[in-house]
C-alpha positions in Angstrom: 0.1 -0.2 0.0 1.8 3.5 -0.7 0.2 7.0 1.0 0.8 10.2 -0.4 0.0 13.5 1.3 -2.7 15.7 -0.2 -4.5 13.9 -2.3 -8.1 14.6 -3.0 -7.3 16.8 0.7 -6.8 12.9 2.5 -4.6 10.9 2.3 -3.9 7.8 -1.1 -2.7 4.9 0.7 -1.7 1.9 -1.9 -3.5 -2.2 -0.4 -0.2 -3.9 1.7 1.7 -4.4 4.6 3.6 -7.8 5.3 4.1 -8.5 9.1 7.4 -6.6 9.8 6.9 -3.0 11.9 3.4 -3.6 12.3 1.1 -4.7 15.1 -0.4 -7.7 14.6 -1.6 -11.0 16.4 -4.5 -12.5 17.2 -5.2 -10.3 20.3 -5.8 -7.5 17.8 -9.3 -8.2 16.5 -12.2 -6.3 15.4 -16.5 -7.4 14.7 -18.5 -6.4 11.4 -21.5 -7.9 10.3 -21.6 -10.1 13.1 -17.5 -12.1 12.5 -14.6 -11.2 14.3 -11.7 -10.5 12.5 -8.0 -11.1 13.1 -6.5 -7.3 11.9 -3.1 -6.3 11.5 -2.7 -2.7 12.4 -0.9 0.2 10.1 -1.5 3.3 12.3 1.6 5.6 10.9 2.7 6.5 8.0 5.1 3.6 7.1 2.8 0.7 8.0 -0.2 2.6 6.6 2.4 2.6 2.8 3.3 -1.0 2.9 -0.1 -2.4 3.5 -0.9 -6.1 2.3 1.1 -5.5 -0.9 3.2 -8.6 -2.0 0.9 -11.0 -0.2 0.1 -14.2 -2.2 -3.5 -15.5 0.8 -4.9 -13.5 3.3 -6.7 -15.9 5.9 -10.5 -15.7 5.5 -11.1 -14.9 9.2 -8.6 -12.3 9.0 -7.6 -8.5 7.5 -5.6 -5.3 8.5 -6.9 -1.9 10.3 -5.3 1.3 9.0 -5.9 3.8 11.7 -5.7 7.8 10.5 -4.6 10.6 12.4 -8.1 12.6 11.6 -11.3 11.9 9.5 -11.1 13.0 5.7 -11.6 11.4 2.2 -9.3 8.5 1.9 -8.1 6.5 -0.8 -6.0 3.7 -1.0 -4.8 1.9 -4.7 -3.2 -1.7 -4.7 -0.6 -1.4 -6.2 1.9 -4.9 -5.7 -1.2 -5.8 -4.1 -1.8 -9.6 -5.3 -5.2 -10.2 -3.6 -8.3 -9.2 -4.3 -9.6 -7.1 -1.3 -13.1 -5.0 0.4 -11.7 -1.8 1.6 -14.4 -1.0 3.9 -14.1 3.5 4.8 -15.2 4.2 8.4 -15.2 7.1 10.4 -14.9 8.6 13.9 -17.8 7.1 15.1 -16.9 3.6 13.0 -19.8 4.0 11.0 -19.6 2.5 7.7 -19.6 5.4 5.4 -17.9 4.3 2.1 -17.3 0.8 0.4 -14.7 -0.2 -2.2 -16.1 -4.6 -3.1 -13.6 -6.8 -5.1 -11.3 -4.5 -6.6 -8.7 -6.0 -8.4 -4.8 -7.0 -7.0 -2.7 -4.1 -9.9 0.9 -5.1 -10.9 0.6 -2.1 -13.2 3.0 0.2 -10.6 2.5 3.1 -10.4 -0.2 2.9 -12.6 -3.1 1.2 -10.3 -6.3 3.2 -10.4 -6.7 4.9 -6.9 -10.4 3.7 -4.9 -11.4 6.8 -3.0 -13.7 6.9 -0.1 -17.7 8.6 -0.1 -17.3 10.9 2.6 -14.3 11.7 5.4 -12.9 8.0 7.3 -10.3 7.6 9.8 -10.5 4.1 10.2 -10.3 2.0 6.6 -10.8 -2.2 6.8 -9.1 -4.0 4.1 -10.8 -7.9 3.6 -10.6 -10.4 1.1 -13.3 -10.1 -1.8 -16.0 -11.0 -1.4 -16.8 -10.6 2.0 -18.4 -7.7 2.3 -20.7 -9.4 0.3 -21.3 -12.2 2.4 -22.1 -9.8 5.3 -24.7 -8.3 3.5 -22.7 -4.8 4.9 -24.3 -1.1 4.1 -23.1 1.6 4.9 -24.2 3.1 8.6 -22.8 -0.2 10.0 -21.0 -0.5 13.0 -17.2 -1.5 13.5 -15.8 -3.2 17.0 -12.4 -2.5 17.7 -11.2 -4.7 19.8 -9.3 -4.2 23.1 -5.5 -3.8 22.3 -6.3 -1.1 19.8 -4.6 2.0 19.2 -6.1 5.0 19.8 -5.9 7.0 16.6 -2.9 9.7 17.9 -4.8 13.1 15.5 -7.6 14.8 16.8 
């Protein structure tokens, strides 16, 4: 995942991150649509930039939670991402405000398209493609953060 400041008055982030350098572990989880997902946390620029890049798979009950410093328009891209994803955008109150479903992998480098949020967001959850449909997610769905997930650094 690549992060570029100033895009859409927010952030352009690619969708990838290796476990190194990120908080991870089975003790970190979120709940959405009645299902629990073990998550890795990306809460600084380096982690958000790396995202899920170069991974060939992600377990069905896993995801990556990106925590931004403030609620603002976000945009993610799939540069060097090898797995299709659902990109789910949540506001400060952890309410789903935008969805990009079944986003395909991209190996076109900087020519990969971006996938923006429709509304300002602070949290972005990436899950395997198809999960949002399977859960029947609709804007307004609430994300529950498990204990140990850090609070955002910004206002």
